[in-house]
N, C-alpha and C positions, 0 to 999 in steps of 0.2 A: 587612631587609625579606624576603629569601628565607627566613630562618629562621622568621620570624613566619608567613609564608604556609604553610610546610610543617607548622608546629606546628598551625595551624588545620585543615589538611587531615587531619593525624593524628587530631585529635579527631573530625572529621567521619567519618573511616573507622570509628572505634569506634562512634560513634552509629548510623551507617547499617547496620553489620553487625548490631547488636542489633535495629534496627527492621526490617531486611529479613527476618530470620527470623520476626518477628511478622507482617509483612505477608503473607508466603507461606503462613503456617500458618493465617491467619484467614479464615473465610468471613464476609464482611460482611453484616449484615442489610440488606434492602431498605428504604429510607426509606418511611414511611407519610405520605401527604398527603391532605388533604381533597379529596373529589371535587366539591366545590362550585366552580363556575367563575365568578369575578368578571367576566371578559370571555371572549369566544369564543376558545378556544385554536386555534392554527393546526394544520392537518393537515400531515403530513410524508410526502413521497414520495421515498424514497432509492433512486436507480437506480445500480447499479454494474456496469460491464463487467469481466470477468475478464481482466486484463492490458491493459485499455484505457489508452492512453497519450495524452498531450497532443499528440504529433506527428501523431496520426491524426485529431484533431478540428480542422476547418478554422478554428474560431474562434480557435485559437492561432496561426494564420498561418505554420505551418512549410512546408518545401519541398514536402510532399505536397499541401498545399492548392491547389497550382497545377493538379493533375489529379484531385483528389478532395475532395468537399465533404460536410459533415454538417449539412444545414440544420436538422434538428430539435434537435440538441444545440446548434448555434449560436444557435437561438432563445432558449435559456435564458440564454446570454451576452448576447444583444441586449436581452432583457427583464429581465435581472438583473445579476449580477456575475461576472467572471472572475477567479479567483485564480491568480497566476503563481508563487507560492512556497509551495505546499503540499507537504509532504514525508512520506514513509513512514518509520516507525521501524525496520522490519525488512522488507526488500523481498522477501517471499515470501508466497504466498497465505494459508495458514492463520494465521500470526502476525499479518498485517495485519488480517485479518477479526476476530481476537480483540481486537486493539487498538482497532478501530473500535467494537466492541460494549461493551468494558469501560472504555475511556478510559485504559488502562494499557499500559505497556511489557511485553514478553515476560517479563521477570524477575519481574513482579508478577502477571500472569494465568496464567503457567505454560505458555503456548504459544510455545515457542522455535523449533520446526521443523515441517515437514510431518507429522511422526509424532506430535506431541503432541495431546492432547485438551483441549478447554475443559471444565473442571469444571462440570457442570450446575448446581451450587449457587452458582456465582460470580455476583455481581451484574452486570447488564448494563443498557444503556439501554432495551432492550425491557422488562425487568422493571419498571424504574422508571416508564416511561411507561404501561405496562399498569396498574400499581397506582394511577396518578394518573387513571385513567379513559379512557385511550386504547384504541381498538380496534386491535389490532396484527396484522400479517401478515408472513410471511417466505416469499418465492417464489424458487426457483432454486437456485443453488449455495450450499451451506452450508459443507461441507468442514471441520467442526470435530469430527466423529466422535461427539459425544454428541447426545442428543435436544434439539432447540431448545426453549428455555424462555422464558417471558414473551410468547409469541405466542398470540393467540386462534386463529389458523389458520396452518398452514405446509404447503408442498408443495415438497419439496427433492429435488435430484438425489443419488443414492447416489454417494459419492466425487466423482470428477471429472465423472461423468455422461458422456453421449455426445451427439453432435450430431443423429444421425438416430434417430427412434423412441426417444426417451429414456425411462428409467424415473424415476418419482417416488415418494417416500414422503411420505404426507400425514397430517394430523392423524387420530388414531384408528386408524392402521394399526400394530398392535403389531409390534415388531421385537425379537426375542430376542437378536440379535447384540450382544455387549458394545460393539463399534464400531457405533453405531446406523446411520450412513449407509453402511456397507459391505455391508449386505444388499441383495438385489434388491428393487426396488419394482415398481409397476405400469407397464406399457408404455403410453406415449402416442404414437400415430401422428403423424408429422409432423416438422418441423424445430424443434430445441430453442429457438431464440430466439423463434420465433413462439409456441410453446406456453407459454413462461414469460410472455410478454406476455398471452396469453389468460387465463392463471391470475391474473395481476395485475389485469386488468380485471374478471374475475369476482369477485375479492376486493372490489374497490371497489363493484361492483354489490350484493353481498350483505352489505355492512358494516352495523353497527348505526348507523342514521342519527342517533341521538341523541348519539353520541359523536364526538369528534375521532379521527382515525385516523393511524397510522403504518404505511406499507407499505415494506418492504425488498424491492426487486426486483433480484435478482442474476443477471444474464445469465452463461451459460457462455462465450459468445463475448466477445472473440476469442482465447480460450486455444488453445494448441497442441493439436491438429494442424491447426487452421484449415480445417475443413470448412464450406463456405458453402452457402447455399441455391442451388439451380440457377438461380433467376431472376437471379443476379448473375454468372453465368458469363462474360458477354461485355462487362462494363462497362469493361474495360481493353484491349480488342482494339485493336491497332495503336499502343498507348501505351508509350513507354519511360519508366519511372518515374524521377523525379529522385533522385540519389544523395547521401547525406551526404558532406561534404568529407573526412571521415576514415575512409571505408569501408575503405581499404587500409592502415590504421594498422599499423605494424611494432613498436610498443611499445618504442621505443628507450630511453626513460628509465624504463620500468617494470622489474620484476624477474622472478624465477623464476616467481612465481605466475601472471603474465600469459601466459607461454608455454604453461602446461599447462591453461589454461582450455578447456573444451569447449563454449563457446557462441559459436563463430565460424561464419561462413557456411560454411566448409569442413567443419564438424562436422555439418551436416545429413545425415540419412539419407533419401535421395531417396524411396524407396517410401512411407514413412509421413508425411513432412513436406511435401515439395514436390510429389509425385505427378506428376512429369514426368520423362521419360528424361534421365539425366545424361550429358552428352557426355564422351568419354574424352580422356585425355592433356591436361588443362587445367593451366595453371600455377596457383599459389595465387591470384594476382590475377584471373585469368580465371574461376576458380571462384567467387570472391567476387562478381564482377559478375553472373554467371549465376544463382547462388543467391539473391542479393538481389532480382532482378527477380521470380522465382517466389514467394519468401517474402512480399514486400510486397504483391503482388497478392492472394494468398490471404488474408493478414491483413486487408487493407482490404475485401475482399469480405464478410468476417465482420462488420466494423465497419458496413458498409452495412446489414446486417440489424438490427444494434442500433439504428442511427439511425432506420431506418424504424419500428421498434416503439416507440422513444421518442416518435415522432410520434403513434402510436396512443394512447399513454397521455395525452399532452398534449391530444389531441382529446377524449378522454373527460372530462378535467377541464373543458375549455371548454364542452362540450355539457351538462354537468351543474352549471354555475354554481359550480364548485369552484376555479377558477383564482385568484381574488383572495385566498382565505384558505388556500392550500396552498403550503408551502415545497417546491420541487422541487430536488433535488440530483442532479447528474450527476458521477460520478467513476469511478476504477478502483481496484483493491485495491493497486496500486503503479504505478510507471512501467514502461517496457519499452524495450529497445533496438530501434531500427528501422534497423539497419545501422551505427549510429555505432560507431566503433572496430572495425568488422567484426563486431559482436556481434548476437545475438538474446537473448531471455530477460531476466532482471532480476538480483537478488541483490546485485550490486556497489553501492558507494556513489557511483558516478559519476552525474552529473546526470540522465541519461535514465531510469535505474532508480529514482533517489531521488525525482524529481518525480512527484506525482500530479496528474492533471487535476482541477479542481474548479470547477464552474459551479453557481451557486445563483440561484434566482428566488423572490422573495417580494414581490409587488406592493405589499402594505401597508406595507412597510418599506424595501426595497432599491431604490435608484434604478436605472432601466434603463440598460444600457450602461456600467456602471462597471467599473473594474479595480482590484484590490488586490494589492500585492506584499509584504505583511507575511509573516513566517515563521509558517506554520501547519503543524500535523501531524495525522496520522490519529487520534491520541489526543485531539484537540480536538473531534472530531465529536460524541461522546456528550454532553459537557457543553454544547455549543452547542445541541443538540436539546433538552436539558433546560431550558436557559435560555429558549428559545422557548415551552416548555410551562409556564413559570412555576415551575420547580422549582429548588431549590438544588443546586449541584454537590456530590455526595457526597464525603466526605473521602478515600475510596479512589481516586478518579479522579485521575490525574496530569496529564491534559490540562486546558485551560481554555477557556471559551467565547470565540469570536471574533465574537460577535454585534455588538458595538460597532464592530469593525473593518470590518464589511460596510456600515456607514452612515457611514464616514469619521471615526469617533471612536475611533481606535486608542488604547488606554491608554498613558500615558507610560512605564510600566514594562514594555511589551510586549517579548517576547524578541527578542534580536538574534542568536541562534545556536540550533542544534538538535543533538541527540545521536542517533546511529544505531548499531545493532549487528546484525550478521548472524552467527548462531550455528551454522549448519549446515555445519560444516567439511568440505570436500572430499567432498561426497556422490558417490555412484557415477556420476552422469550428467553433472554440470556442472563438477565439480572447482573450485568457488569456495572460496577460503580464508576461514576465519572472520576477521572484522575488525570494528573499531568506529572511530568518528571523530566529529569536530565539523565542522559546516558553518556558517560565519558569513555575513554579507552579502557578504563579498568572498573569504574564504579557505576552503579545505577541507583538513583534516589527517586522514589515514587510517592506522590501525595494523593491519597484517596480522599477527596473532599466531599464527594457525594451529593452535589446540588444540581438541580436541573437547569437553573439560570435562564428559564424561559425558552429553552431550545425545544424544537419539535421532536417528538419521539422520546423525550426525556421525562422521567417520572420522579416526583418528590416522595421519597420514602425515608422514614426515620433511620438515621445511620450516624455513628460516631466516626468522625474523620480519623484517618490513621496514616502512618508512614511505613515505608519499607526501604531498606538499604541492602544492596548486594555487592559483594566483592567478586567480580566476574573472573578475576584471575584465579582465586582460590575456590570459588564456588560457581563454575560456569553454568550449572543447571539451576541456579537460583533456588536452592533448597533451604537456605538458612538466612532469615531476615536478621541483620545485625544492627538494626536501628537503635535498639534499647541498650546496646553495649556502651557503658559510660566512656570507655576509651575512644569511642568514635565521635565524640562531641565536636572536637576540632574539625574533623573531616566533614561532618554534617553541616557545620556552619559554613565551611568553604563551599560545599556543594550547593547549599541554599543561596549563597550569594551569586554563584555562577548561574544558577537556575533563574534568579531574578534578572540577571543581565540578559539572558536569552529571551525571557518574556518581554523585556523592554525592546530588544532588537527586533522581535517579530510582531510587535504591536498587539500583544496579548496581555494587557494590564487589567487585573481583576478589580481595580479601583472603580471601574464602570459598573460593577455589580455590588450594590450595598450589602447583600447577604454574604458575599464573599469577604468583603472588608470586615464584617462582624466575625465571621468564622476565622479568618486569618489572625485576628488579634489574639485568639485563644489557642489556635492549633499550629500556626505557621511560625510565629515569632517567639523567640525567647523573651522573657520579661525585660521591658525597657528597649526593645529593638523593633518598634513599630513605626515605620516612616509615615504611615497615614496620618499621624498626629503632628508631623512637621509642617 
């Protein structure tokens, strides 16, 4: 049995290696579709907060919902559906945005790290919908370095953008810089979240009324360094924020990589991040308590601005008789740590960074107040939007439409697990080790391999590869790594085989990296189970 499985894997390795080179080298043509509409196509309003996480949206009922509510985002959940198991494939801004647009993993769209560009020739959901007759707009944070394509109108922040008096680069403004969004744009006076919403509403007002539309509204907030509008200064006065149970985690069952992570509460640089005087002579635990309170309040003040402006967009749809035929999506570009394990930021495959919030309303099709727990991923967004637009999923897209899932008709062959990979090894700021893994409905297996593999922004640092295994049913907070428990060997073997199957499926075969082949012989495979030798 073992030999047969490994033989099949070896064949898959060879097939995938050949196909992966073809996939990466090919620029797919955009499908052409008739512009004749048999039925009225739905509009799409896609709203994304930068680092917006489900813990900050009160519809998800986390500990912070006791002191902070998001009524406008909650409205989408109340009038539509809340997804509880939506996952990011690479928990960092640019790669996730590329995955959302292309429906592909990093290894297929070429955006592995923050330093990579999205090839402007690459097919995207915007190009497909535009070609099918949609009026398309992109407002806010772009962060993919090349000029936005497939949009009738765009107005984007250069790079990360800034909160106060931000600059924007808009359609028709020539930018000679090879990194399109790294050049200065035109200054817009005011607060970034408000301005992005103003631009989004102006796009809707000025759209071509004869066409369905897709608007991608990408807020900068609540991204670090959490500068909020002055009107939210006092919303938490006198309030002590609830703390996650594992804020003071000591990482006892984790390894070397956990100790060198630079995304702990004590890693905050007070002047730029927390903007409050830091007390002296605190213990580690005292510093975590102190930093958490300042961090969470600033973060949520930014979320308050996002929620308020979501309400403005919803009001425009209501006032202009657009609500019934418009799909509204609320999400983030990945999850985010809100003090769990003592962390902020994302990148790691732990639940808080892996989970994406996802709320969807479409009155014509989705029943109000429903909840879905199927495993969905950010690569599924593009094919789902195309499904609603009456278009077939392009062959290059690795995600699949979850339209049926949203109405309670989950396909029998729907996925039971998902594959994750973070490529940006030990970057200079956060020191997160490159890793990949599998997340099933109950278990999570993570391989911290720690090699840069020639990727931009990845650093080669001495590190011993390691594994983590979590039982999410009995340990939902991922506090106890059970990889070394001898009784779990059969489970680990099963998960590794499933992990390899997913790597094959998504064209992510490490046989193309000689250093990974060498590493895997020692750390991935049990003795005698190395298909590279076949």
